[in-house]
C-alpha positions, 0 to 999 in steps of 0.5 A, a space after each residue: 499499499 505504501 509502495 503505491 502511494 510512494 510511486 504516485 506521490 513521492 514527495 508526500 510519502 517522503 514527508 510521511 516517512 520522516 514524520 514516522 521516524 521523528 515520532 519513533 525517536 521522540 518516543 525512544 527519547 522519552 523512554 530513555 529518560 524514564 529508564 535513566 530516572 528509574 536506574 538513578 533511583 535504584 542506584 541511590 537505594 543501593 548506595 545508601 544500603 552500601 554506605 550504611 552497612 545495612 543488608 539489602 533485601 534479596 531473593 537470593 538463597 545462601 548455601 
């Protein structure tokens, strides 16, 4: 379907592809920022646990 549109109206199809790529990059950037904030929060918790000497609660079993 997109091939027919590109064949009959190449300039509009180029703009459509650029818009789709742009939206994808914006979504990727927002997700990257969200992941950065989450990792930063976890890093603070780990840093506090390491510096305070408290044990970190985990599901690991000792043998």
